[in-house]
ZAVEXVEX-395466 format. One record per residue (C-alpha): x, y, z; chain; residue in one letter. Coordinates in Angstrom, 3 decimals, decimal comma, padded with zeros to 6 digits. Layout:
BEGIN
<volum c1="X" c2="Y" c3="Z" chain="A" resn="a"/>
...
end
This chain:
BEGIN
<volum c1="000,000" c2="000,000" c3="000,000" chain="A" resn="m"/>
<volum c1="001,400" c2="003,355" c3="-000,991" chain="A" resn="k"/>
<volum c1="001,393" c2="006,053" c3="001,706" chain="A" resn="l"/>
<volum c1="000,678" c2="009,597" c3="000,677" chain="A" resn="e"/>
<volum c1="002,961" c2="012,262" c3="002,093" chain="A" resn="m"/>
<volum c1="001,262" c2="015,394" c3="003,455" chain="A" resn="p"/>
<volum c1="001,386" c2="018,390" c3="001,251" chain="A" resn="h"/>
<volum c1="003,419" c2="021,436" c3="002,257" chain="A" resn="k"/>
<volum c1="000,163" c2="023,395" c3="002,513" chain="A" resn="r"/>
<volum c1="-001,126" c2="020,938" c3="005,147" chain="A" resn="d"/>
<volum c1="002,089" c2="021,192" c3="007,159" chain="A" resn="r"/>
<volum c1="001,841" c2="025,013" c3="007,054" chain="A" resn="g"/>
<volum c1="-001,727" c2="024,968" c3="008,370" chain="A" resn="q"/>
<volum c1="-000,726" c2="022,699" c3="011,247" chain="A" resn="v"/>
<volum c1="002,197" c2="024,987" c3="012,061" chain="A" resn="g"/>
<volum c1="000,010" c2="028,101" c3="012,058" chain="A" resn="i"/>
<volum c1="-002,524" c2="026,403" c3="014,347" chain="A" resn="g"/>
<volum c1="000,208" c2="025,409" c3="016,781" chain="A" resn="t"/>
<volum c1="001,581" c2="028,957" c3="016,735" chain="A" resn="l"/>
<volum c1="-001,845" c2="030,409" c3="017,471" chain="A" resn="i"/>
<volum c1="-002,300" c2="028,017" c3="020,406" chain="A" resn="v"/>
<volum c1="001,172" c2="028,915" c3="021,696" chain="A" resn="f"/>
<volum c1="000,487" c2="032,661" c3="021,465" chain="A" resn="i"/>
<volum c1="-002,831" c2="032,174" c3="023,225" chain="A" resn="a"/>
<volum c1="-001,104" c2="030,283" c3="026,054" chain="A" resn="m"/>
<volum c1="001,499" c2="033,043" c3="026,383" chain="A" resn="v"/>
<volum c1="-001,223" c2="035,679" c3="026,564" chain="A" resn="l"/>
<volum c1="-003,165" c2="033,714" c3="029,184" chain="A" resn="v"/>
<volum c1="000,022" c2="033,238" c3="031,219" chain="A" resn="a"/>
<volum c1="000,812" c2="036,956" c3="030,972" chain="A" resn="a"/>
<volum c1="-002,689" c2="037,924" c3="032,091" chain="A" resn="i"/>
<volum c1="-002,517" c2="035,457" c3="034,987" chain="A" resn="a"/>
<volum c1="000,873" c2="036,832" c3="035,995" chain="A" resn="a"/>
<volum c1="-000,513" c2="040,365" c3="035,905" chain="A" resn="g"/>
<volum c1="-003,440" c2="039,364" c3="038,100" chain="A" resn="v"/>
<volum c1="-001,083" c2="037,691" c3="040,582" chain="A" resn="l"/>
<volum c1="001,193" c2="040,734" c3="040,684" chain="A" resn="i"/>
<volum c1="-001,749" c2="043,091" c3="041,220" chain="A" resn="n"/>
<volum c1="-003,179" c2="040,817" c3="043,925" chain="A" resn="t"/>
<volum c1="000,191" c2="040,594" c3="045,657" chain="A" resn="a"/>
<volum c1="000,535" c2="044,370" c3="045,534" chain="A" resn="g"/>
<volum c1="-002,957" c2="044,838" c3="046,968" chain="A" resn="f"/>
<volum c1="-002,299" c2="042,353" c3="049,760" chain="A" resn="l"/>
<volum c1="001,016" c2="044,019" c3="050,570" chain="A" resn="q"/>
<volum c1="-000,642" c2="047,446" c3="050,678" chain="A" resn="s"/>
<volum c1="-003,434" c2="046,097" c3="052,895" chain="A" resn="s"/>
<volum c1="-000,886" c2="044,475" c3="055,195" chain="A" resn="a"/>
<volum c1="001,068" c2="047,739" c3="055,446" chain="A" resn="e"/>
<volum c1="-002,114" c2="049,706" c3="056,213" chain="A" resn="d"/>
<volum c1="-003,117" c2="047,156" c3="058,846" chain="A" resn="t"/>
<volum c1="000,341" c2="047,212" c3="060,355" chain="A" resn="g"/>
<volum c1="000,390" c2="050,995" c3="060,428" chain="A" resn="q"/>
<volum c1="-003,055" c2="051,089" c3="062,044" chain="A" resn="g"/>
<volum c1="-001,994" c2="048,564" c3="064,678" chain="A" resn="a"/>
<volum c1="001,181" c2="050,539" c3="065,330" chain="A" resn="s"/>
<volum c1="-000,769" c2="053,784" c3="065,753" chain="A" resn="e"/>
<volum c1="-003,168" c2="052,112" c3="068,170" chain="A" resn="q"/>
<volum c1="-000,208" c2="050,905" c3="070,201" chain="A" resn="t"/>
<volum c1="001,870" c2="054,092" c3="070,225" chain="A" resn="t"/>
<volum c1="-000,570" c2="056,988" c3="069,717" chain="A" resn="n"/>
<volum c1="-002,090" c2="056,818" c3="073,131" chain="A" resn="r"/>
<volum c1="-001,980" c2="058,700" c3="076,412" chain="A" resn="l"/>
<volum c1="-000,289" c2="057,815" c3="079,643" chain="A" resn="t"/>
<volum c1="-001,176" c2="059,054" c3="083,134" chain="A" resn="v"/>
<volum c1="001,631" c2="061,294" c3="084,393" chain="A" resn="a"/>
<volum c1="000,755" c2="061,244" c3="088,095" chain="A" resn="s"/>
<volum c1="-001,736" c2="059,892" c3="090,595" chain="A" resn="s"/>
<volum c1="-005,432" c2="060,347" c3="089,883" chain="A" resn="v"/>
<volum c1="-007,027" c2="062,575" c3="092,515" chain="A" resn="t"/>
<volum c1="-010,520" c2="063,490" c3="093,646" chain="A" resn="g"/>
<volum c1="-012,026" c2="066,431" c3="095,503" chain="A" resn="d"/>
<volum c1="-014,010" c2="065,540" c3="098,609" chain="A" resn="v"/>
<volum c1="-017,139" c2="067,168" c3="099,988" chain="A" resn="i"/>
<volum c1="-018,616" c2="065,491" c3="103,045" chain="A" resn="g"/>
<volum c1="-018,374" c2="061,748" c3="102,448" chain="A" resn="n"/>
<volum c1="-018,275" c2="061,925" c3="098,651" chain="A" resn="n"/>
<volum c1="-015,764" c2="062,356" c3="095,861" chain="A" resn="v"/>
<volum c1="-017,318" c2="065,061" c3="093,700" chain="A" resn="t"/>
<volum c1="-014,874" c2="065,252" c3="090,789" chain="A" resn="n"/>
<volum c1="-011,894" c2="063,429" c3="089,321" chain="A" resn="i"/>
<volum c1="-008,648" c2="064,895" c3="088,000" chain="A" resn="s"/>
<volum c1="-005,756" c2="063,214" c3="086,186" chain="A" resn="m"/>
<volum c1="-002,675" c2="064,541" c3="084,450" chain="A" resn="n"/>
<volum c1="-001,938" c2="062,957" c3="081,082" chain="A" resn="v"/>
<volum c1="000,835" c2="063,144" c3="078,499" chain="A" resn="k"/>
<volum c1="001,737" c2="061,427" c3="075,233" chain="A" resn="r"/>
<volum c1="002,997" c2="057,879" c3="075,511" chain="A" resn="a"/>
<volum c1="006,565" c2="057,312" c3="074,376" chain="A" resn="q"/>
<volum c1="006,748" c2="057,343" c3="070,580" chain="A" resn="g"/>
<volum c1="003,294" c2="058,889" c3="070,165" chain="A" resn="a"/>
<volum c1="002,579" c2="061,627" c3="067,644" chain="A" resn="e"/>
<volum c1="000,518" c2="064,769" c3="068,350" chain="A" resn="d"/>
<volum c1="-002,715" c2="063,954" c3="070,182" chain="A" resn="i"/>
<volum c1="-005,766" c2="066,209" c3="069,932" chain="A" resn="d"/>
<volum c1="-007,578" c2="065,862" c3="073,239" chain="A" resn="l"/>
<volum c1="-010,792" c2="067,239" c3="071,726" chain="A" resn="s"/>
<volum c1="-010,922" c2="064,053" c3="069,592" chain="A" resn="d"/>
<volum c1="-010,379" c2="061,835" c3="072,631" chain="A" resn="t"/>
<volum c1="-013,161" c2="059,938" c3="074,411" chain="A" resn="t"/>
<volum c1="-013,357" c2="058,418" c3="077,875" chain="A" resn="i"/>
<volum c1="-015,534" c2="055,444" c3="078,716" chain="A" resn="q"/>
<volum c1="-016,445" c2="055,658" c3="082,407" chain="A" resn="f"/>
<volum c1="-017,506" c2="052,403" c3="084,069" chain="A" resn="v"/>
<volum c1="-018,530" c2="053,105" c3="087,637" chain="A" resn="g"/>
<volum c1="-020,720" c2="051,679" c3="090,392" chain="A" resn="p"/>
<volum c1="-023,772" c2="053,400" c3="088,894" chain="A" resn="n"/>
<volum c1="-023,382" c2="052,428" c3="085,244" chain="A" resn="g"/>
<volum c1="-021,461" c2="053,124" c3="082,046" chain="A" resn="v"/>
<volum c1="-021,201" c2="056,311" c3="080,008" chain="A" resn="t"/>
<volum c1="-018,968" c2="057,784" c3="077,286" chain="A" resn="d"/>
<volum c1="-017,443" c2="061,182" c3="077,942" chain="A" resn="l"/>
<volum c1="-016,483" c2="063,671" c3="075,243" chain="A" resn="t"/>
<volum c1="-014,472" c2="066,881" c3="075,398" chain="A" resn="y"/>
<volum c1="-016,135" c2="070,162" c3="076,253" chain="A" resn="n"/>
<volum c1="-014,350" c2="073,395" c3="077,077" chain="A" resn="e"/>
<volum c1="-016,773" c2="073,982" c3="079,944" chain="A" resn="t"/>
<volum c1="-018,171" c2="071,133" c3="082,013" chain="A" resn="v"/>
<volum c1="-021,478" c2="071,047" c3="083,878" chain="A" resn="s"/>
<volum c1="-021,869" c2="068,895" c3="086,959" chain="A" resn="v"/>
<volum c1="-022,981" c2="065,375" c3="086,174" chain="A" resn="g"/>
<volum c1="-022,851" c2="065,723" c3="082,388" chain="A" resn="e"/>
<volum c1="-021,087" c2="063,223" c3="080,115" chain="A" resn="a"/>
<volum c1="-018,097" c2="065,351" c3="079,226" chain="A" resn="n"/>
<volum c1="-014,662" c2="066,332" c3="080,459" chain="A" resn="f"/>
<volum c1="-012,579" c2="069,482" c3="080,311" chain="A" resn="n"/>
<volum c1="-008,875" c2="070,064" c3="079,781" chain="A" resn="v"/>
<volum c1="-006,452" c2="072,516" c3="081,385" chain="A" resn="s"/>
<volum c1="-002,730" c2="072,874" c3="080,809" chain="A" resn="k"/>
<volum c1="-000,157" c2="071,745" c3="083,334" chain="A" resn="v"/>
<volum c1="003,024" c2="071,921" c3="081,225" chain="A" resn="q"/>
<volum c1="002,939" c2="073,607" c3="077,807" chain="A" resn="d"/>
<volum c1="005,696" c2="075,533" c3="076,050" chain="A" resn="n"/>
<volum c1="003,823" c2="076,808" c3="072,979" chain="A" resn="d"/>
<volum c1="000,203" c2="077,241" c3="074,151" chain="A" resn="n"/>
<volum c1="-000,984" c2="074,199" c3="072,198" chain="A" resn="s"/>
<volum c1="-003,129" c2="073,383" c3="075,237" chain="A" resn="l"/>
<volum c1="-004,624" c2="076,862" c3="075,510" chain="A" resn="d"/>
<volum c1="-008,313" c2="076,006" c3="075,130" chain="A" resn="t"/>
<volum c1="-009,266" c2="079,671" c3="074,824" chain="A" resn="a"/>
<volum c1="-007,443" c2="079,815" c3="071,483" chain="A" resn="e"/>
<volum c1="-007,838" c2="076,341" c3="069,966" chain="A" resn="r"/>
<volum c1="-008,566" c2="072,687" c3="070,648" chain="A" resn="d"/>
<volum c1="-006,066" c2="071,274" c3="073,160" chain="A" resn="p"/>
<volum c1="-003,240" c2="069,315" c3="071,510" chain="A" resn="v"/>
<volum c1="-000,345" c2="067,476" c3="073,145" chain="A" resn="l"/>
<volum c1="002,344" c2="068,264" c3="070,563" chain="A" resn="n"/>
<volum c1="005,492" c2="067,769" c3="072,615" chain="A" resn="d"/>
<volum c1="006,763" c2="064,977" c3="074,838" chain="A" resn="e"/>
<volum c1="007,017" c2="067,433" c3="077,754" chain="A" resn="t"/>
<volum c1="003,387" c2="068,601" c3="077,446" chain="A" resn="d"/>
<volum c1="001,028" c2="067,658" c3="080,251" chain="A" resn="q"/>
<volum c1="-002,693" c2="068,312" c3="080,497" chain="A" resn="a"/>
<volum c1="-005,173" c2="067,892" c3="083,330" chain="A" resn="k"/>
<volum c1="-008,420" c2="066,113" c3="082,497" chain="A" resn="i"/>
<volum c1="-011,315" c2="066,986" c3="084,786" chain="A" resn="g"/>
<volum c1="-014,554" c2="065,051" c3="085,271" chain="A" resn="i"/>
<volum c1="-017,336" c2="066,516" c3="087,400" chain="A" resn="n"/>
<volum c1="-019,585" c2="064,042" c3="089,181" chain="A" resn="l"/>
<volum c1="-023,065" c2="064,882" c3="090,396" chain="A" resn="g"/>
<volum c1="-025,532" c2="063,943" c3="093,104" chain="A" resn="g"/>
<volum c1="-028,411" c2="061,508" c3="092,755" chain="A" resn="q"/>
<volum c1="-030,092" c2="064,007" c3="090,411" chain="A" resn="g"/>
<volum c1="-027,109" c2="063,979" c3="088,061" chain="A" resn="s"/>
<volum c1="-027,782" c2="064,667" c3="084,372" chain="A" resn="n"/>
<volum c1="-026,023" c2="061,384" c3="083,594" chain="A" resn="d"/>
<volum c1="-027,013" c2="058,623" c3="086,052" chain="A" resn="p"/>
<volum c1="-023,607" c2="056,931" c3="085,652" chain="A" resn="a"/>
<volum c1="-021,777" c2="060,051" c3="086,860" chain="A" resn="l"/>
<volum c1="-022,934" c2="060,057" c3="090,457" chain="A" resn="v"/>
<volum c1="-020,652" c2="061,094" c3="093,327" chain="A" resn="n"/>
<volum c1="-018,508" c2="058,212" c3="094,521" chain="A" resn="m"/>
<volum c1="-018,191" c2="057,226" c3="098,138" chain="A" resn="t"/>
<volum c1="-015,854" c2="055,153" c3="100,297" chain="A" resn="t"/>
<volum c1="-014,624" c2="051,866" c3="098,833" chain="A" resn="g"/>
<volum c1="-016,248" c2="052,362" c3="095,412" chain="A" resn="e"/>
<volum c1="-014,275" c2="051,638" c3="092,265" chain="A" resn="e"/>
<volum c1="-014,389" c2="052,746" c3="088,628" chain="A" resn="a"/>
<volum c1="-012,519" c2="052,132" c3="085,391" chain="A" resn="t"/>
<volum c1="-011,842" c2="054,797" c3="082,780" chain="A" resn="m"/>
<volum c1="-010,708" c2="053,854" c3="079,267" chain="A" resn="t"/>
<volum c1="-009,197" c2="056,800" c3="077,399" chain="A" resn="i"/>
<volum c1="-009,261" c2="056,359" c3="073,613" chain="A" resn="t"/>
<volum c1="-007,454" c2="058,663" c3="071,179" chain="A" resn="t"/>
<volum c1="-008,554" c2="059,354" c3="067,615" chain="A" resn="r"/>
<volum c1="-005,980" c2="056,807" c3="066,352" chain="A" resn="a"/>
<volum c1="-007,586" c2="054,128" c3="068,529" chain="A" resn="g"/>
<volum c1="-004,893" c2="053,977" c3="071,196" chain="A" resn="g"/>
<volum c1="-006,375" c2="053,003" c3="074,546" chain="A" resn="e"/>
<volum c1="-005,264" c2="053,665" c3="078,119" chain="A" resn="t"/>
<volum c1="-007,081" c2="052,038" c3="081,012" chain="A" resn="e"/>
<volum c1="-007,168" c2="053,832" c3="084,362" chain="A" resn="v"/>
<volum c1="-008,549" c2="052,147" c3="087,461" chain="A" resn="r"/>
<volum c1="-009,534" c2="054,180" c3="090,509" chain="A" resn="i"/>
<volum c1="-010,722" c2="053,372" c3="093,998" chain="A" resn="r"/>
<volum c1="-012,051" c2="055,672" c3="096,689" chain="A" resn="v"/>
<volum c1="-010,256" c2="055,205" c3="100,047" chain="A" resn="p"/>
<volum c1="-012,083" c2="053,542" c3="102,896" chain="A" resn="d"/>
<volum c1="-012,254" c2="056,807" c3="104,812" chain="A" resn="t"/>
<volum c1="-012,837" c2="060,365" c3="103,620" chain="A" resn="l"/>
<volum c1="-013,390" c2="062,007" c3="106,988" chain="A" resn="s"/>
<volum c1="-011,646" c2="065,356" c3="107,360" chain="A" resn="g"/>
<volum c1="-010,168" c2="065,292" c3="103,841" chain="A" resn="k"/>
<volum c1="-010,652" c2="067,810" c3="101,037" chain="A" resn="s"/>
<volum c1="-008,851" c2="065,750" c3="098,418" chain="A" resn="a"/>
<volum c1="-007,713" c2="062,133" c3="098,085" chain="A" resn="v"/>
<volum c1="-005,629" c2="059,931" c3="095,810" chain="A" resn="t"/>
<volum c1="-007,831" c2="057,581" c3="093,796" chain="A" resn="l"/>
<volum c1="-005,179" c2="055,444" c3="092,113" chain="A" resn="s"/>
<volum c1="-005,296" c2="051,868" c3="093,438" chain="A" resn="p"/>
end
């Protein structure tokens, strides 16, 4: 039986088909590589953003510079004061963008900044303790801790049983509370306080445990 050899035209068609398939595979591989590169870039960017956010939450927070104190009238602590400064490595902190969650014996409330504070309302005020450039001068601007030597006093006024906020009632002997200070960056500082077992004859007491 005589075998017929393929014509040159047939071999050319097969070669062109193979070339087309090869080019298609190269294009698919290139597109897939591009997708992988873009995905890797996106994941890297997301990881960097997450890492930066976590770092800011860790470093951009406040620290309490001295003992927390309270003024005493009769057998009650009527207000709370604490000096705060930037934690080591923190950037500028705007205290007007800071919140304080107060968890006390009479409930929970969230305090926000107000230049003037009314008794028993859910806010706190700020006054300067150490400030070289008036960044904490609340008469001119919102109070900002912009230097590692800056210190500000945060004041919280408690009220009687008729307090505007039922969680901010005067504290008495042996009672405890927890304050969580949160900056705009999400950095948190927890402060625990306890009223001493006796307040007799005192005008002010240390509330730090």
